[in-house]
C-alpha positions as CSV (number, residue, x, y, z in Angstrom):
1,M,-0.3,-0.2,0.1
2,K,2.7,2.4,0.8
3,K,4.4,1.7,-2.5
4,I,1.3,2.3,-4.4
5,L,0.7,5.7,-2.6
6,S,4.0,6.7,-3.1
7,Y,3.6,7.6,-6.9
8,P,0.7,10.1,-6.7
9,L,2.4,11.8,-4.1
10,S,5.7,12.1,-5.6
11,V,4.2,13.3,-8.7
12,L,2.3,15.8,-6.7
13,F,5.8,16.5,-4.8
14,Y,7.6,17.4,-8.2
15,I,4.8,19.8,-9.1
16,F,5.0,21.6,-6.2
17,F,8.7,21.3,-5.9
18,F,9.3,22.6,-9.6
19,L,6.9,25.4,-9.0
20,T,8.6,26.8,-6.2
21,L,12.0,26.6,-7.8
22,L,10.1,28.6,-10.6
23,V,8.1,31.0,-8.4
24,F,11.3,32.2,-6.1
25,H,13.8,32.6,-8.7
26,P,12.3,36.2,-9.7
27,I,11.4,36.4,-6.0
28,Q,15.3,36.1,-5.2
29,Y,16.4,38.5,-7.9
30,I,14.2,41.4,-7.5
31,S,15.0,41.1,-3.4
32,L,18.4,41.3,-4.4
33,K,18.2,44.2,-7.0
34,L,16.1,46.1,-5.1
35,G,16.7,45.8,-1.5
36,G,20.2,43.9,-1.3
37,Y,21.6,41.0,1.1
38,Q,18.9,41.5,3.7
39,P,15.8,40.9,1.9
40,H,17.6,38.3,-0.4
41,K,18.6,36.4,2.3
42,K,14.7,36.6,3.7
43,S,13.7,35.0,0.5
44,V,16.1,32.3,0.5
45,D,15.0,31.2,4.1
46,I,11.7,31.4,3.0
47,F,12.0,29.3,0.1
48,N,13.8,26.5,2.0
49,L,10.7,26.3,4.3
50,F,8.7,26.0,1.2
51,L,10.9,22.9,0.1
52,I,10.5,21.4,3.5
53,R,6.7,22.0,3.4
54,C,6.7,20.4,-0.2
55,L,8.5,17.4,1.3
56,N,5.6,17.6,3.8
57,I,3.3,16.1,1.1
58,L,5.4,12.9,1.4
59,G,4.8,12.6,4.8
60,T,8.4,13.6,5.4
61,R,8.9,14.8,8.8
62,F,11.8,16.9,10.2
63,T,13.2,16.9,13.7
64,F,16.0,19.4,14.4
65,S,17.3,18.8,17.9
66,N,19.7,21.8,19.0
67,P,19.7,22.3,22.8
68,Y,22.9,24.5,22.5
69,D,22.3,28.7,22.6
70,I,25.3,28.9,19.6
71,P,26.2,32.9,19.6
72,T,25.3,35.0,16.5
73,D,28.3,37.3,17.1
74,K,30.8,34.8,15.4
75,P,31.0,33.0,12.4
76,C,30.3,29.2,12.5
77,I,31.5,26.4,10.6
78,I,28.8,23.8,10.4
79,V,30.0,20.3,9.4
80,A,27.4,17.7,8.7
81,N,27.4,14.2,6.9
82,H,25.5,14.1,3.4
83,Q,22.8,11.8,2.7
84,G,20.9,13.9,-0.2
85,M,20.1,17.0,-1.4
86,Y,17.1,17.7,1.0
87,D,19.6,17.6,3.9
88,I,20.3,21.2,2.8
89,P,16.6,22.9,3.2
90,P,16.3,22.1,7.1
91,I,19.5,23.3,7.7
92,I,19.3,26.5,5.8
93,W,15.9,27.3,7.8
94,Y,16.4,26.2,11.3
95,M,20.1,27.7,11.6
96,R,18.8,30.7,9.7
97,K,20.0,33.2,12.2
98,H,23.6,32.1,11.5
99,H,23.4,33.0,7.9
100,A,24.7,29.4,6.4
101,K,26.7,29.8,3.3
102,F,27.6,26.5,1.3
103,V,30.4,25.0,0.0
104,S,29.5,23.3,-3.4
105,K,30.9,22.2,-6.4
106,K,30.6,24.5,-9.2
107,E,28.3,22.5,-11.3
108,L,25.3,23.6,-9.3
109,G,26.0,27.1,-10.0
110,H,24.2,27.0,-13.0
111,G,20.9,25.4,-14.7
112,I,18.7,25.3,-11.6
113,P,16.2,27.9,-10.5
114,S,16.4,29.4,-7.4
115,I,19.1,27.3,-6.0
116,S,22.0,28.2,-8.9
117,F,21.1,31.8,-8.2
118,N,21.4,31.7,-4.4
119,L,24.9,29.8,-4.8
120,R,26.0,32.7,-6.9
121,H,24.6,35.6,-5.1
122,G,24.1,34.8,-1.6
123,G,27.3,34.4,-0.6
124,S,28.4,30.6,-1.1
125,V,31.5,29.3,-2.7
126,L,31.8,27.3,-6.1
127,I,34.6,25.1,-6.3
128,D,36.2,22.8,-9.0
129,R,37.0,19.4,-7.1
130,K,39.3,18.8,-10.1
131,N,41.5,21.6,-9.5
132,K,42.8,21.6,-5.8
133,R,44.5,24.7,-6.0
134,E,42.0,26.9,-7.3
135,A,39.6,25.2,-5.0
136,M,41.7,26.0,-1.7
137,V,42.3,29.9,-2.9
138,K,38.5,30.3,-3.2
139,M,38.3,28.2,0.3
140,A,40.7,30.9,1.9
141,K,38.6,33.8,0.3
142,F,35.4,32.5,1.7
143,A,37.2,31.9,5.0
144,D,38.2,35.8,4.7
145,Y,34.5,36.7,4.2
146,L,33.0,35.0,6.9
147,N,35.6,36.3,9.2
148,Q,34.3,39.8,8.2
149,T,30.7,38.9,8.0
150,K,30.4,36.7,11.0
151,H,28.2,34.5,8.9
152,S,28.6,30.6,8.9
153,A,29.9,28.3,6.0
154,V,28.3,24.6,5.8
155,I,30.4,22.1,4.6
156,F,30.0,18.2,3.9
157,P,33.1,16.8,3.9
158,E,32.1,13.6,2.4
159,G,32.1,15.5,-0.7
160,T,29.3,13.3,-2.2
161,R,25.9,12.0,-1.0
162,S,25.9,8.3,0.9
163,R,23.0,6.6,-1.2
164,T,22.8,4.0,1.8
165,G,23.4,6.3,4.9
166,E,26.7,4.3,5.5
167,P,29.5,7.3,6.1
168,K,32.1,8.3,3.6
169,K,35.5,9.1,4.7
170,F,35.8,12.9,5.0
171,A,38.1,15.0,2.8
172,V,40.2,16.8,5.3
173,S,42.0,19.5,3.5
174,G,39.1,21.9,3.3
175,L,38.2,21.7,7.1
176,Q,41.7,22.2,7.8
177,L,41.9,25.4,6.2
178,L,38.8,26.7,7.4
179,F,39.7,25.7,10.8
180,K,43.2,27.4,10.6
181,K,41.8,30.6,8.8
182,M,38.8,31.1,11.0
183,P,39.9,30.9,14.8
184,D,37.5,32.7,16.1
185,A,34.5,30.5,15.0
186,L,32.5,27.5,16.6
187,I,32.6,24.2,14.7
188,I,29.0,22.8,14.8
189,P,28.8,18.9,14.0
190,I,25.4,17.8,12.8
191,T,24.4,14.4,12.3
192,I,21.9,13.7,10.0
193,N,19.9,10.6,9.6
194,N,17.3,9.1,6.9
195,S,17.3,11.5,4.3
196,W,19.0,9.1,2.0
197,K,15.8,6.9,2.4
198,L,13.6,9.5,0.5
199,F,15.8,8.1,-2.3
200,K,15.6,4.3,-1.7
201,H,13.8,3.4,-4.9
202,G,15.7,6.1,-7.0
203,N,14.5,9.6,-8.0
204,F,10.8,8.2,-8.6
205,P,8.9,7.2,-6.7
206,M,10.1,8.8,-3.5
207,E,9.6,7.0,-0.4
208,P,6.9,8.4,2.0
209,G,6.7,8.6,5.6
210,V,10.6,9.1,6.1
211,H,11.4,11.0,9.3
212,I,14.5,13.0,8.6
213,T,16.5,13.9,11.9
214,L,19.5,16.5,12.3
215,K,21.2,16.6,16.0
216,V,23.5,19.1,16.7
217,H,26.3,18.4,18.6
218,E,28.1,20.6,21.2
219,P,30.1,23.3,19.7
220,I,33.8,23.0,19.3
221,P,36.0,26.5,19.3
222,A,38.1,26.1,16.2
223,N,41.1,27.4,18.3
224,S,40.7,24.5,20.8
225,D,43.0,22.3,19.3
226,E,45.2,21.5,15.9
227,P,43.4,21.5,12.6
228,E,44.3,17.8,12.3
229,S,42.8,16.6,15.9
230,L,39.8,18.8,15.2
231,V,38.6,17.2,11.8
232,A,39.3,13.8,13.6
233,K,37.3,14.6,16.7
234,V,34.4,16.3,14.3
235,E,34.1,13.2,12.3
236,R,34.2,10.8,15.3
237,T,31.5,12.9,16.8
238,I,29.3,12.8,13.6
239,I,29.6,9.5,13.0
240,A,29.0,8.0,16.1
241,D,25.2,9.2,16.1
242,I,24.5,7.9,12.5
243,K,22.0,4.9,12.6
């Protein structure tokens, strides 16, 4: 019965999902051109709330657990495991007061309404994974921007999404650079569970009734240890709660 329901629910989801992408693209453009950063950020926050509501059509539930009072007067480096593209909307929405900016592959900077526009104009960094030297230069400039604005980085150090929920080995170079360049930042480890289940049948149909959880772990000052040790600690913390 669940598999039968997944087909009409998936059709409804994709209709509203693509409508949301199309509607919020001009909203973002107008907000940025007429109002600048703050109105654009507000439009992005609401856009991601709408994406969460689209997922609710499938019966998807989100639990975001954060018992910590994370200050907003310093940048954060949000580090999470990566199970699917829908890891991103709840991070943007629930961490919105921290102005989350993403480290993304450059291919995502074009061709996707709303999403590509935000990545290009919202303060995120787009890197070429095949050009490590250029990527590190961009990451260094990104760190300078975050130090100046007190905005926060979001990085998925596995690099690619886990299709089964099993964690992949963290790539360490980008994290170590951010830790070195942002000594006043707080590192915020987040463990994400179950978002991979949305795609257990592929892109269609999507699995209904998935309960996605995001658990925020205790913040770690970026200057509390050597970058190499911090990366290992963050990786252990995140992986220990993957179910």
